[in-house]
LUMTI-869444 format. One record per atom (N, C-alpha, C, O): residue number from 1; atom name; chain; x, y, z. Coordinates in steps of 0.2 Angstrom, whole numbers. Example, Ala and Ser with C-alpha at 12.3 -4.5 7.8 and 13.67 -1.06 7.14 Angstrom:
REM residues 2
NODE  nr atom kette     x     y     z
NODE   1    N     A    66   -28    39
NODE   1   CA     A    62   -22    39
NODE   1    C     A    66   -16    39
NODE   1    O     A    71   -17    42
NODE   2    N     A    64   -11    35
NODE   2   CA     A    68    -5    36
NODE   2    C     A    64     0    39
NODE   2    O     A    67     6    40
REM end
This chain:
REM residues 199
NODE  nr atom kette     x     y     z
NODE   1    N     A    76   -49   -89
NODE   1   CA     A    77   -49   -81
NODE   1    C     A    70   -50   -78
NODE   1    O     A    66   -46   -79
NODE   2    N     A    69   -55   -74
NODE   2   CA     A    63   -57   -71
NODE   2    C     A    64   -57   -63
NODE   2    O     A    69   -59   -61
NODE   3    N     A    59   -55   -59
NODE   3   CA     A    59   -55   -52
NODE   3    C     A    59   -63   -50
NODE   3    O     A    55   -66   -53
NODE   4    N     A    62   -65   -45
NODE   4   CA     A    62   -72   -43
NODE   4    C     A    57   -72   -37
NODE   4    O     A    59   -70   -31
NODE   5    N     A    51   -74   -38
NODE   5   CA     A    45   -73   -33
NODE   5    C     A    45   -80   -30
NODE   5    O     A    43   -85   -33
NODE   6    N     A    46   -80   -23
NODE   6   CA     A    45   -87   -20
NODE   6    C     A    38   -88   -18
NODE   6    O     A    36   -94   -19
NODE   7    N     A    34   -83   -17
NODE   7   CA     A    27   -85   -16
NODE   7    C     A    23   -78   -16
NODE   7    O     A    25   -73   -15
NODE   8    N     A    16   -79   -16
NODE   8   CA     A    11   -73   -16
NODE   8    C     A     7   -75   -10
NODE   8    O     A     5   -80    -9
NODE   9    N     A     6   -70    -6
NODE   9   CA     A     2   -70     0
NODE   9    C     A    -4   -65     0
NODE   9    O     A    -3   -59    -2
NODE  10    N     A   -10   -67     1
NODE  10   CA     A   -16   -63     1
NODE  10    C     A   -19   -62     8
NODE  10    O     A   -19   -67    11
NODE  11    N     A   -21   -56     9
NODE  11   CA     A   -24   -54    16
NODE  11    C     A   -31   -52    14
NODE  11    O     A   -31   -48    10
NODE  12    N     A   -36   -54    18
NODE  12   CA     A   -43   -52    16
NODE  12    C     A   -46   -52    23
NODE  12    O     A   -47   -57    26
NODE  13    N     A   -49   -46    25
NODE  13   CA     A   -52   -45    31
NODE  13    C     A   -59   -42    30
NODE  13    O     A   -60   -37    26
NODE  14    N     A   -64   -45    33
NODE  14   CA     A   -71   -42    32
NODE  14    C     A   -74   -41    39
NODE  14    O     A   -75   -45    43
NODE  15    N     A   -76   -34    40
NODE  15   CA     A   -78   -32    47
NODE  15    C     A   -85   -31    47
NODE  15    O     A   -88   -27    43
NODE  16    N     A   -89   -34    51
NODE  16   CA     A   -96   -34    52
NODE  16    C     A   -98   -29    58
NODE  16    O     A  -103   -25    57
NODE  17    N     A   -94   -29    63
NODE  17   CA     A   -96   -25    69
NODE  17    C     A   -89   -21    71
NODE  17    O     A   -84   -25    72
NODE  18    N     A   -89   -15    71
NODE  18   CA     A   -84   -11    73
NODE  18    C     A   -86    -6    79
NODE  18    O     A   -91    -3    78
NODE  19    N     A   -82    -6    84
NODE  19   CA     A   -83    -2    90
NODE  19    C     A   -90    -3    93
NODE  19    O     A   -93     1    95
NODE  20    N     A   -92   -10    93
NODE  20   CA     A   -98   -12    97
NODE  20    C     A  -104   -10    93
NODE  20    O     A  -110   -10    96
NODE  21    N     A  -104    -8    87
NODE  21   CA     A  -109    -6    82
NODE  21    C     A  -109   -10    76
NODE  21    O     A  -103   -10    73
NODE  22    N     A  -114   -12    73
NODE  22   CA     A  -114   -16    66
NODE  22    C     A  -112   -10    61
NODE  22    O     A  -115    -5    61
NODE  23    N     A  -108   -12    56
NODE  23   CA     A  -107    -8    50
NODE  23    C     A  -113    -8    46
NODE  23    O     A  -116   -13    45
NODE  24    N     A  -114    -3    43
NODE  24   CA     A  -120    -2    38
NODE  24    C     A  -119    -7    33
NODE  24    O     A  -124   -10    30
NODE  25    N     A  -113    -8    30
NODE  25   CA     A  -112   -13    25
NODE  25    C     A  -105   -16    27
NODE  25    O     A  -101   -13    30
NODE  26    N     A  -104   -23    26
NODE  26   CA     A   -97   -25    28
NODE  26    C     A   -91   -21    25
NODE  26    O     A   -91   -19    19
NODE  27    N     A   -86   -20    29
NODE  27   CA     A   -80   -16    28
NODE  27    C     A   -75   -21    26
NODE  27    O     A   -73   -25    31
NODE  28    N     A   -72   -21    20
NODE  28   CA     A   -67   -25    18
NODE  28    C     A   -60   -21    17
NODE  28    O     A   -60   -16    14
NODE  29    N     A   -55   -25    20
NODE  29   CA     A   -48   -22    19
NODE  29    C     A   -44   -28    16
NODE  29    O     A   -45   -34    19
NODE  30    N     A   -40   -27    11
NODE  30   CA     A   -37   -33     8
NODE  30    C     A   -30   -31     5
NODE  30    O     A   -29   -25     4
NODE  31    N     A   -25   -36     4
NODE  31   CA     A   -19   -34     2
NODE  31    C     A   -16   -40    -2
NODE  31    O     A   -18   -46    -1
NODE  32    N     A   -11   -39    -6
NODE  32   CA     A    -8   -44   -10
NODE  32    C     A     0   -43    -9
NODE  32    O     A     2   -37   -10
NODE  33    N     A     3   -48    -7
NODE  33   CA     A    10   -47    -5
NODE  33    C     A    14   -52    -9
NODE  33    O     A    13   -58   -10
NODE  34    N     A    19   -49   -13
NODE  34   CA     A    24   -54   -17
NODE  34    C     A    31   -54   -13
NODE  34    O     A    34   -49   -11
NODE  35    N     A    33   -60   -12
NODE  35   CA     A    39   -62    -8
NODE  35    C     A    44   -63   -13
NODE  35    O     A    44   -69   -17
NODE  36    N     A    49   -59   -14
NODE  36   CA     A    54   -60   -20
NODE  36    C     A    61   -59   -17
NODE  36    O     A    63   -56   -12
NODE  37    N     A    66   -63   -21
NODE  37   CA     A    73   -62   -19
NODE  37    C     A    75   -55   -20
NODE  37    O     A    74   -52   -26
NODE  38    N     A    79   -52   -16
NODE  38   CA     A    82   -45   -16
NODE  38    C     A    88   -46   -21
NODE  38    O     A    93   -49   -19
NODE  39    N     A    87   -43   -27
NODE  39   CA     A    93   -44   -32
NODE  39    C     A    99   -40   -30
NODE  39    O     A   105   -41   -33
NODE  40    N     A    99   -36   -24
NODE  40   CA     A   105   -32   -22
NODE  40    C     A   107   -34   -15
NODE  40    O     A   111   -31   -12
NODE  41    N     A   104   -39   -13
NODE  41   CA     A   106   -41    -6
NODE  41    C     A   113   -43    -4
NODE  41    O     A   117   -45    -9
NODE  42    N     A   115   -40     1
NODE  42   CA     A   122   -42     4
NODE  42    C     A   128   -38     0
NODE  42    O     A   134   -40     1
NODE  43    N     A   126   -33    -4
NODE  43   CA     A   131   -29    -7
NODE  43    C     A   129   -22    -8
NODE  43    O     A   123   -21    -9
NODE  44    N     A   133   -17    -9
NODE  44   CA     A   131   -11   -11
NODE  44    C     A   131   -10   -19
NODE  44    O     A   136   -12   -22
NODE  45    N     A   126    -8   -22
NODE  45   CA     A   125    -7   -29
NODE  45    C     A   123     0   -30
NODE  45    O     A   118     3   -28
NODE  46    N     A   127     4   -34
NODE  46   CA     A   126    11   -35
NODE  46    C     A   120    12   -40
NODE  46    O     A   116    16   -38
NODE  47    N     A   119     8   -45
NODE  47   CA     A   114     9   -50
NODE  47    C     A   109     3   -49
NODE  47    O     A   110    -2   -51
NODE  48    N     A   103     5   -46
NODE  48   CA     A    97     1   -45
NODE  48    C     A    93     1   -51
NODE  48    O     A    88    -3   -51
NODE  49    N     A    94     5   -56
NODE  49   CA     A    89     6   -61
NODE  49    C     A    87     0   -65
NODE  49    O     A    81    -1   -67
NODE  50    N     A    92    -4   -67
NODE  50   CA     A    90    -9   -72
NODE  50    C     A    85   -14   -69
NODE  50    O     A    80   -16   -72
NODE  51    N     A    86   -16   -62
NODE  51   CA     A    81   -20   -59
NODE  51    C     A    74   -17   -58
NODE  51    O     A    69   -20   -58
NODE  52    N     A    75   -11   -56
NODE  52   CA     A    68    -7   -54
NODE  52    C     A    64    -7   -61
NODE  52    O     A    58    -8   -61
NODE  53    N     A    67    -5   -66
NODE  53   CA     A    64    -4   -73
NODE  53    C     A    61   -11   -75
NODE  53    O     A    56   -11   -78
NODE  54    N     A    65   -16   -74
NODE  54   CA     A    63   -23   -76
NODE  54    C     A    57   -26   -72
NODE  54    O     A    52   -29   -74
NODE  55    N     A    58   -25   -65
NODE  55   CA     A    54   -28   -60
NODE  55    C     A    47   -25   -60
NODE  55    O     A    42   -28   -59
NODE  56    N     A    47   -18   -60
NODE  56   CA     A    42   -14   -58
NODE  56    C     A    35   -16   -62
NODE  56    O     A    30   -17   -59
NODE  57    N     A    36   -16   -69
NODE  57   CA     A    30   -18   -73
NODE  57    C     A    27   -25   -72
NODE  57    O     A    21   -26   -72
NODE  58    N     A    32   -29   -71
NODE  58   CA     A    30   -36   -69
NODE  58    C     A    26   -37   -63
NODE  58    O     A    20   -40   -63
NODE  59    N     A    29   -34   -58
NODE  59   CA     A    25   -34   -51
NODE  59    C     A    19   -30   -51
NODE  59    O     A    14   -32   -49
NODE  60    N     A    19   -24   -54
NODE  60   CA     A    14   -19   -54
NODE  60    C     A     8   -22   -58
NODE  60    O     A     2   -22   -55
NODE  61    N     A     9   -25   -63
NODE  61   CA     A     3   -28   -67
NODE  61    C     A     0   -34   -64
NODE  61    O     A    -6   -35   -63
NODE  62    N     A     5   -39   -62
NODE  62   CA     A     2   -45   -58
NODE  62    C     A    -1   -44   -52
NODE  62    O     A    -7   -47   -51
NODE  63    N     A     1   -39   -48
NODE  63   CA     A    -2   -38   -41
NODE  63    C     A    -8   -34   -42
NODE  63    O     A   -13   -35   -38
NODE  64    N     A    -8   -30   -47
NODE  64   CA     A   -15   -26   -48
NODE  64    C     A   -20   -30   -50
NODE  64    O     A   -26   -30   -48
NODE  65    N     A   -19   -35   -55
NODE  65   CA     A   -24   -40   -57
NODE  65    C     A   -27   -44   -51
NODE  65    O     A   -33   -45   -51
NODE  66    N     A   -22   -46   -46
NODE  66   CA     A   -25   -49   -40
NODE  66    C     A   -29   -45   -36
NODE  66    O     A   -34   -47   -33
NODE  67    N     A   -27   -38   -35
NODE  67   CA     A   -31   -34   -31
NODE  67    C     A   -38   -33   -34
NODE  67    O     A   -43   -33   -30
NODE  68    N     A   -38   -32   -40
NODE  68   CA     A   -45   -31   -43
NODE  68    C     A   -49   -37   -43
NODE  68    O     A   -55   -36   -42
NODE  69    N     A   -46   -43   -43
NODE  69   CA     A   -50   -49   -43
NODE  69    C     A   -53   -50   -35
NODE  69    O     A   -58   -52   -34
NODE  70    N     A   -49   -48   -30
NODE  70   CA     A   -51   -48   -24
NODE  70    C     A   -57   -43   -23
NODE  70    O     A   -62   -45   -19
NODE  71    N     A   -56   -37   -25
NODE  71   CA     A   -61   -32   -24
NODE  71    C     A   -68   -33   -29
NODE  71    O     A   -73   -31   -27
NODE  72    N     A   -67   -36   -34
NODE  72   CA     A   -72   -37   -39
NODE  72    C     A   -72   -32   -45
NODE  72    O     A   -75   -34   -50
NODE  73    N     A   -69   -26   -44
NODE  73   CA     A   -68   -21   -49
NODE  73    C     A   -64   -16   -46
NODE  73    O     A   -63   -15   -40
NODE  74    N     A   -61   -12   -50
NODE  74   CA     A   -57    -6   -48
NODE  74    C     A   -61    -1   -45
NODE  74    O     A   -59     3   -40
NODE  75    N     A   -68     0   -47
NODE  75   CA     A   -72     5   -44
NODE  75    C     A   -74     3   -36
NODE  75    O     A   -75     7   -32
NODE  76    N     A   -73    -3   -35
NODE  76   CA     A   -75    -6   -28
NODE  76    C     A   -70    -3   -23
NODE  76    O     A   -71    -3   -17
NODE  77    N     A   -64    -2   -25
NODE  77   CA     A   -58     0   -21
NODE  77    C     A   -59     8   -20
NODE  77    O     A   -58    12   -24
NODE  78    N     A   -60    10   -13
NODE  78   CA     A   -60    17   -12
NODE  78    C     A   -54    20    -9
NODE  78    O     A   -52    26   -10
NODE  79    N     A   -50    16    -5
NODE  79   CA     A   -44    18    -2
NODE  79    C     A   -38    13    -4
NODE  79    O     A   -40     7    -5
NODE  80    N     A   -32    16    -5
NODE  80   CA     A   -27    11    -7
NODE  80    C     A   -20    14    -5
NODE  80    O     A   -20    19    -2
NODE  81    N     A   -15     9    -5
NODE  81   CA     A    -9    11    -3
NODE  81    C     A    -4     5    -5
NODE  81    O     A    -6     0    -8
NODE  82    N     A     2     6    -3
NODE  82   CA     A     8     1    -4
NODE  82    C     A    13     1     1
NODE  82    O     A    13     5     5
NODE  83    N     A    17    -5     1
NODE  83   CA     A    22    -5     6
NODE  83    C     A    27   -10     4
NODE  83    O     A    26   -14    -1
NODE  84    N     A    33   -10     7
NODE  84   CA     A    38   -15     6
NODE  84    C     A    42   -16    12
NODE  84    O     A    44   -11    16
NODE  85    N     A    44   -22    13
NODE  85   CA     A    49   -24    19
NODE  85    C     A    55   -27    16
NODE  85    O     A    54   -33    13
NODE  86    N     A    61   -25    17
NODE  86   CA     A    67   -28    15
NODE  86    C     A    70   -32    21
NODE  86    O     A    69   -30    27
NODE  87    N     A    73   -38    19
NODE  87   CA     A    76   -42    24
NODE  87    C     A    82   -39    27
NODE  87    O     A    85   -34    24
NODE  88    N     A    86   -42    31
NODE  88   CA     A    91   -39    35
NODE  88    C     A    98   -38    31
NODE  88    O     A   102   -34    32
NODE  89    N     A    98   -42    25
NODE  89   CA     A   104   -41    21
NODE  89    C     A   103   -36    15
NODE  89    O     A   106   -36    10
NODE  90    N     A    98   -32    16
NODE  90   CA     A    96   -27    11
NODE  90    C     A    95   -20    15
NODE  90    O     A    96   -19    21
NODE  91    N     A    95   -15    10
NODE  91   CA     A    94    -8    12
NODE  91    C     A    87    -5    12
NODE  91    O     A    83    -8     8
NODE  92    N     A    85     0    16
NODE  92   CA     A    79     3    15
NODE  92    C     A    78     5     8
NODE  92    O     A    73     5     5
NODE  93    N     A    84     7     5
NODE  93   CA     A    83    10    -2
NODE  93    C     A    81     4    -7
NODE  93    O     A    78     6   -12
NODE  94    N     A    82    -2    -5
NODE  94   CA     A    80    -8   -10
NODE  94    C     A    72    -8    -9
NODE  94    O     A    69    -9   -14
NODE  95    N     A    69    -8    -3
NODE  95   CA     A    62    -8    -2
NODE  95    C     A    59    -2    -6
NODE  95    O     A    54    -3   -10
NODE  96    N     A    62     4    -5
NODE  96   CA     A    60    10    -8
NODE  96    C     A    60     9   -16
NODE  96    O     A    55    11   -20
NODE  97    N     A    65     7   -18
NODE  97   CA     A    66     6   -26
NODE  97    C     A    61     2   -29
NODE  97    O     A    59     4   -35
NODE  98    N     A    59    -3   -26
NODE  98   CA     A    54    -7   -30
NODE  98    C     A    47    -5   -29
NODE  98    O     A    43    -7   -34
NODE  99    N     A    45     0   -25
NODE  99   CA     A    38     2   -25
NODE  99    C     A    38     9   -27
NODE  99    O     A    32    12   -29
NODE 100    N     A    43    13   -26
NODE 100   CA     A    43    20   -28
NODE 100    C     A    45    21   -36
NODE 100    O     A    50    25   -37
NODE 101    N     A    41    18   -40
NODE 101   CA     A    42    19   -47
NODE 101    C     A    36    19   -50
NODE 101    O     A    31    15   -49
NODE 102    N     A    35    24   -55
NODE 102   CA     A    28    24   -59
NODE 102    C     A    27    17   -62
NODE 102    O     A    21    15   -64
NODE 103    N     A    33    14   -64
NODE 103   CA     A    32     7   -68
NODE 103    C     A    29     2   -63
NODE 103    O     A    26    -3   -66
NODE 104    N     A    29     3   -57
NODE 104   CA     A    25    -1   -52
NODE 104    C     A    18     1   -51
NODE 104    O     A    13    -2   -52
NODE 105    N     A    18     7   -48
NODE 105   CA     A    12    10   -45
NODE 105    C     A     6    12   -50
NODE 105    O     A     1    12   -48
NODE 106    N     A     8    14   -56
NODE 106   CA     A     4    17   -61
NODE 106    C     A    -1    11   -63
NODE 106    O     A    -7    13   -65
NODE 107    N     A     1     5   -63
NODE 107   CA     A    -4     0   -65
NODE 107    C     A   -10     0   -60
NODE 107    O     A   -16     0   -62
NODE 108    N     A    -9     0   -53
NODE 108   CA     A   -14     0   -48
NODE 108    C     A   -18     7   -49
NODE 108    O     A   -24     7   -49
NODE 109    N     A   -14    12   -49
NODE 109   CA     A   -18    19   -49
NODE 109    C     A   -23    19   -55
NODE 109    O     A   -28    22   -54
NODE 110    N     A   -20    17   -61
NODE 110   CA     A   -25    18   -67
NODE 110    C     A   -31    13   -66
NODE 110    O     A   -36    14   -69
NODE 111    N     A   -29     7   -63
NODE 111   CA     A   -35     2   -63
NODE 111    C     A   -40     4   -59
NODE 111    O     A   -46     2   -60
NODE 112    N     A   -39     8   -53
NODE 112   CA     A   -44    10   -49
NODE 112    C     A   -46    18   -50
NODE 112    O     A   -50    20   -47
NODE 113    N     A   -43    20   -56
NODE 113   CA     A   -45    27   -58
NODE 113    C     A   -44    32   -53
NODE 113    O     A   -48    36   -51
NODE 114    N     A   -38    32   -50
NODE 114   CA     A   -36    36   -44
NODE 114    C     A   -33    43   -46
NODE 114    O     A   -30    44   -51
NODE 115    N     A   -34    48   -41
NODE 115   CA     A   -31    54   -42
NODE 115    C     A   -25    55   -37
NODE 115    O     A   -20    59   -38
NODE 116    N     A   -26    52   -31
NODE 116   CA     A   -22    53   -26
NODE 116    C     A   -15    49   -27
NODE 116    O     A   -15    44   -30
NODE 117    N     A   -10    51   -23
NODE 117   CA     A    -4    47   -23
NODE 117    C     A    -5    41   -19
NODE 117    O     A    -9    41   -15
NODE 118    N     A    -1    36   -20
NODE 118   CA     A    -2    30   -16
NODE 118    C     A     2    31    -9
NODE 118    O     A     8    32    -9
NODE 119    N     A    -1    31    -4
NODE 119   CA     A     2    31     3
NODE 119    C     A     7    25     4
NODE 119    O     A     5    20     0
NODE 120    N     A    12    25     8
NODE 120   CA     A    17    20     8
NODE 120    C     A    20    19    15
NODE 120    O     A    20    24    19
NODE 121    N     A    23    14    16
NODE 121   CA     A    29    13    20
NODE 121    C     A    34     8    17
NODE 121    O     A    33     4    13
NODE 122    N     A    40    10    19
NODE 122   CA     A    46     5    17
NODE 122    C     A    50     4    23
NODE 122    O     A    53     9    26
NODE 123    N     A    51    -2    25
NODE 123   CA     A    54    -4    31
NODE 123    C     A    59   -10    30
NODE 123    O     A    59   -13    25
NODE 124    N     A    63   -11    36
NODE 124   CA     A    67   -17    36
NODE 124    C     A    65   -21    42
NODE 124    O     A    63   -19    47
NODE 125    N     A    65   -28    41
NODE 125   CA     A    64   -32    46
NODE 125    C     A    65   -40    45
NODE 125    O     A    68   -41    39
NODE 126    N     A    64   -44    50
NODE 126   CA     A    65   -51    49
NODE 126    C     A    59   -54    47
NODE 126    O     A    54   -51    46
NODE 127    N     A    59   -61    46
NODE 127   CA     A    53   -65    45
NODE 127    C     A    48   -63    51
NODE 127    O     A    50   -63    56
NODE 128    N     A    42   -63    49
NODE 128   CA     A    36   -61    53
NODE 128    C     A    36   -54    55
NODE 128    O     A    32   -52    60
NODE 129    N     A    40   -50    52
NODE 129   CA     A    40   -43    54
NODE 129    C     A    33   -40    52
NODE 129    O     A    29   -42    48
NODE 130    N     A    30   -35    56
NODE 130   CA     A    24   -32    55
NODE 130    C     A    24   -29    48
NODE 130    O     A    29   -25    46
NODE 131    N     A    19   -30    44
NODE 131   CA     A    19   -26    37
NODE 131    C     A    13   -21    38
NODE 131    O     A     7   -23    39
NODE 132    N     A    15   -15    37
NODE 132   CA     A    10   -10    38
NODE 132    C     A     8    -6    32
NODE 132    O     A    13    -3    29
NODE 133    N     A     2    -7    29
NODE 133   CA     A     0    -4    23
NODE 133    C     A    -4     2    24
NODE 133    O     A   -10     1    26
NODE 134    N     A    -2     8    24
NODE 134   CA     A    -6    14    25
NODE 134    C     A   -11    15    19
NODE 134    O     A    -8    15    14
NODE 135    N     A   -17    17    20
NODE 135   CA     A   -22    18    15
NODE 135    C     A   -24    25    15
NODE 135    O     A   -25    28    21
NODE 136    N     A   -27    28    10
NODE 136   CA     A   -30    34    10
NODE 136    C     A   -35    34     4
NODE 136    O     A   -34    30    -1
NODE 137    N     A   -40    39     4
NODE 137   CA     A   -45    39    -1
NODE 137    C     A   -41    40    -8
NODE 137    O     A   -37    44    -9
NODE 138    N     A   -43    36   -13
NODE 138   CA     A   -40    36   -19
NODE 138    C     A   -40    43   -23
NODE 138    O     A   -37    44   -28
NODE 139    N     A   -45    47   -21
NODE 139   CA     A   -47    53   -25
NODE 139    C     A   -46    59   -21
NODE 139    O     A   -46    65   -23
NODE 140    N     A   -46    58   -14
NODE 140   CA     A   -46    64   -10
NODE 140    C     A   -41    63    -4
NODE 140    O     A   -43    59     1
NODE 141    N     A   -35    66    -4
NODE 141   CA     A   -30    64     1
NODE 141    C     A   -32    67     8
NODE 141    O     A   -29    65    13
NODE 142    N     A   -37    72     8
NODE 142   CA     A   -39    75    15
NODE 142    C     A   -45    71    18
NODE 142    O     A   -48    74    23
NODE 143    N     A   -48    66    15
NODE 143   CA     A   -54    63    18
NODE 143    C     A   -52    58    23
NODE 143    O     A   -50    52    22
NODE 144    N     A   -53    60    29
NODE 144   CA     A   -50    56    35
NODE 144    C     A   -53    50    36
NODE 144    O     A   -50    45    39
NODE 145    N     A   -59    49    34
NODE 145   CA     A   -63    43    35
NODE 145    C     A   -59    37    32
NODE 145    O     A   -60    31    34
NODE 146    N     A   -55    38    27
NODE 146   CA     A   -51    33    23
NODE 146    C     A   -44    33    25
NODE 146    O     A   -40    29    22
NODE 147    N     A   -42    36    31
NODE 147   CA     A   -35    35    33
NODE 147    C     A   -35    28    37
NODE 147    O     A   -38    28    43
NODE 148    N     A   -33    23    34
NODE 148   CA     A   -33    17    37
NODE 148    C     A   -26    13    37
NODE 148    O     A   -22    16    33
NODE 149    N     A   -25     8    41
NODE 149   CA     A   -19     4    40
NODE 149    C     A   -21    -3    40
NODE 149    O     A   -24    -6    45
NODE 150    N     A   -18    -7    35
NODE 150   CA     A   -19   -14    35
NODE 150    C     A   -12   -17    39
NODE 150    O     A    -7   -15    37
NODE 151    N     A   -13   -21    44
NODE 151   CA     A    -7   -24    47
NODE 151    C     A    -8   -32    47
NODE 151    O     A   -13   -35    49
NODE 152    N     A    -3   -35    45
NODE 152   CA     A    -2   -42    45
NODE 152    C     A     5   -44    45
NODE 152    O     A    10   -40    44
NODE 153    N     A     7   -50    45
NODE 153   CA     A    14   -53    44
NODE 153    C     A    14   -59    41
NODE 153    O     A     9   -63    40
NODE 154    N     A    20   -61    38
NODE 154   CA     A    21   -68    35
NODE 154    C     A    26   -71    39
NODE 154    O     A    32   -69    39
NODE 155    N     A    24   -77    42
NODE 155   CA     A    29   -81    46
NODE 155    C     A    36   -82    44
NODE 155    O     A    41   -82    48
NODE 156    N     A    37   -83    37
NODE 156   CA     A    43   -85    35
NODE 156    C     A    46   -80    30
NODE 156    O     A    50   -81    26
NODE 157    N     A    44   -73    30
NODE 157   CA     A    46   -68    26
NODE 157    C     A    46   -61    29
NODE 157    O     A    41   -60    33
NODE 158    N     A    50   -57    27
NODE 158   CA     A    56   -58    22
NODE 158    C     A    62   -62    25
NODE 158    O     A    63   -61    31
NODE 159    N     A    64   -67    22
NODE 159   CA     A    71   -69    23
NODE 159    C     A    76   -64    22
NODE 159    O     A    75   -59    20
NODE 160    N     A    82   -65    25
NODE 160   CA     A    87   -60    25
NODE 160    C     A    88   -57    18
NODE 160    O     A    90   -51    17
NODE 161    N     A    88   -61    13
NODE 161   CA     A    89   -59     6
NODE 161    C     A    83   -58     2
NODE 161    O     A    83   -59    -4
NODE 162    N     A    77   -56     5
NODE 162   CA     A    71   -55     1
NODE 162    C     A    68   -48     3
NODE 162    O     A    70   -45     7
NODE 163    N     A    63   -47    -2
NODE 163   CA     A    59   -41    -1
NODE 163    C     A    52   -43    -1
NODE 163    O     A    50   -47    -6
NODE 164    N     A    48   -40     3
NODE 164   CA     A    41   -41     2
NODE 164    C     A    38   -35     0
NODE 164    O     A    38   -30     3
NODE 165    N     A    34   -35    -6
NODE 165   CA     A    31   -30    -9
NODE 165    C     A    24   -31    -9
NODE 165    O     A    21   -36   -10
NODE 166    N     A    20   -25    -7
NODE 166   CA     A    13   -26    -5
NODE 166    C     A     9   -20    -8
NODE 166    O     A    11   -14    -9
NODE 167    N     A     3   -22   -11
NODE 167   CA     A    -2   -17   -12
NODE 167    C     A    -8   -19    -8
NODE 167    O     A   -10   -24    -6
NODE 168    N     A   -11   -13    -5
NODE 168   CA     A   -17   -14    -1
NODE 168    C     A   -23   -10    -3
NODE 168    O     A   -22    -5    -7
NODE 169    N     A   -29   -12    -1
NODE 169   CA     A   -35    -8    -3
NODE 169    C     A   -41    -9     2
NODE 169    O     A   -40   -14     6
NODE 170    N     A   -46    -5     2
NODE 170   CA     A   -52    -5     6
NODE 170    C     A   -58    -3     2
NODE 170    O     A   -57     1    -2
NODE 171    N     A   -63    -6     3
NODE 171   CA     A   -70    -5     0
NODE 171    C     A   -73     1     3
NODE 171    O     A   -78     4     0
NODE 172    N     A   -71     4     8
NODE 172   CA     A   -74    10    11
NODE 172    C     A   -69    13    17
NODE 172    O     A   -64    10    18
NODE 173    N     A   -72    18    20
NODE 173   CA     A   -68    21    26
NODE 173    C     A   -71    17    32
NODE 173    O     A   -74    12    32
NODE 174    N     A   -68    20    38
NODE 174   CA     A   -70    17    44
NODE 174    C     A   -78    17    45
NODE 174    O     A   -81    23    43
NODE 175    N     A   -81    12    47
NODE 175   CA     A   -89    12    47
NODE 175    C     A   -92    18    51
NODE 175    O     A   -97    20    48
NODE 176    N     A   -89    20    56
NODE 176   CA     A   -93    25    60
NODE 176    C     A   -88    31    61
NODE 176    O     A   -87    34    66
NODE 177    N     A   -86    33    55
NODE 177   CA     A   -81    39    55
NODE 177    C     A   -85    45    58
NODE 177    O     A   -90    47    56
NODE 178    N     A   -81    49    63
NODE 178   CA     A   -84    54    66
NODE 178    C     A   -79    59    69
NODE 178    O     A   -81    63    74
NODE 179    N     A   -73    60    66
NODE 179   CA     A   -68    64    68
NODE 179    C     A   -68    70    63
NODE 179    O     A   -63    74    64
NODE 180    N     A   -72    71    59
NODE 180   CA     A   -72    77    54
NODE 180    C     A   -67    76    49
NODE 180    O     A   -64    70    48
NODE 181    N     A   -66    81    45
NODE 181   CA     A   -61    80    39
NODE 181    C     A   -56    86    39
NODE 181    O     A   -57    91    43
NODE 182    N     A   -51    86    35
NODE 182   CA     A   -45    90    35
NODE 182    C     A   -48    97    33
NODE 182    O     A   -45   103    36
NODE 183    N     A   -53    98    29
NODE 183   CA     A   -55   104    26
NODE 183    C     A   -59   108    31
NODE 183    O     A   -58   114    32
NODE 184    N     A   -63   105    36
NODE 184   CA     A   -66   108    41
NODE 184    C     A   -61   111    46
NODE 184    O     A   -62   117    48
NODE 185    N     A   -56   107    47
NODE 185   CA     A   -50   110    52
NODE 185    C     A   -47   116    49
NODE 185    O     A   -46   121    52
NODE 186    N     A   -46   116    42
NODE 186   CA     A   -42   122    39
NODE 186    C     A   -47   128    40
NODE 186    O     A   -45   133    41
NODE 187    N     A   -54   127    39
NODE 187   CA     A   -58   133    39
NODE 187    C     A   -58   135    46
NODE 187    O     A   -58   141    47
NODE 188    N     A   -59   131    51
NODE 188   CA     A   -59   133    58
NODE 188    C     A   -53   136    60
NODE 188    O     A   -53   141    64
NODE 189    N     A   -47   135    57
NODE 189   CA     A   -41   138    59
NODE 189    C     A   -40   145    54
NODE 189    O     A   -34   148    55
NODE 190    N     A   -44   146    50
NODE 190   CA     A   -44   152    46
NODE 190    C     A   -39   152    40
NODE 190    O     A   -37   157    37
NODE 191    N     A   -38   146    38
NODE 191   CA     A   -34   145    32
NODE 191    C     A   -38   145    25
NODE 191    O     A   -44   143    25
NODE 192    N     A   -35   147    20
NODE 192   CA     A   -38   147    13
NODE 192    C     A   -37   140    11
NODE 192    O     A   -32   137    10
NODE 193    N     A   -43   137     9
NODE 193   CA     A   -43   130     7
NODE 193    C     A   -39   129     0
NODE 193    O     A   -37   124    -1
NODE 194    N     A   -39   134    -4
NODE 194   CA     A   -35   134   -10
NODE 194    C     A   -27   135    -9
NODE 194    O     A   -23   133   -13
NODE 195    N     A   -26   137    -3
NODE 195   CA     A   -19   139    -2
NODE 195    C     A   -18   137     6
NODE 195    O     A   -17   142    10
NODE 196    N     A   -18   131     8
NODE 196   CA     A   -18   129    15
NODE 196    C     A   -12   132    19
NODE 196    O     A   -12   133    25
NODE 197    N     A    -6   134    16
NODE 197   CA     A    -1   136    19
NODE 197    C     A    -2   144    21
NODE 197    O     A     2   146    26
NODE 198    N     A    -6   147    18
NODE 198   CA     A    -7   154    19
NODE 198    C     A   -12   155    26
NODE 198    O     A   -16   151    27
NODE 199    N     A   -10   160    30
NODE 199   CA     A   -14   161    36
NODE 199    C     A   -18   167    35
NODE 199    O     A   -22   169    39
REM end
């Protein structure tokens, strides 16, 4: 069983000036999107597992290879995330199913040697719907400088019977980060850093 991929779209943004000030080094955000036929479109399917298990490794490996090629290496990617947008003849569950499987995400996670989970969005929309890929530091979920969002759209996707599956990454955090980090907030609020829920 193979995913029917209509096309691959690549997004690549390089920022030299952010907030009226030059970046110390160019700041890159990039993504790879696969536009594929939704195998469950237009009907209710109880068991999504066969397609998830078949498509996950194919999409995960292919898209990860393209992300690494864009970045130059896995080490060059500091922030990462994923997203899926399902067309109107699909369920949010279909978008979720294709990206929320280790058979998909682990290819990317291992290629960039990450410890954090992949932040995500799963939404439904028409062609040219906003694709929002939230990113965070691949090793430190509390590092706010790397809380980023890649936003783009594909004029002809998703069609009603399609899903757009996306991986995103960045070579660094916001160039002039100055809002502090989660750990300082926890200290200021008197929380134990090893047990943030404790007061």
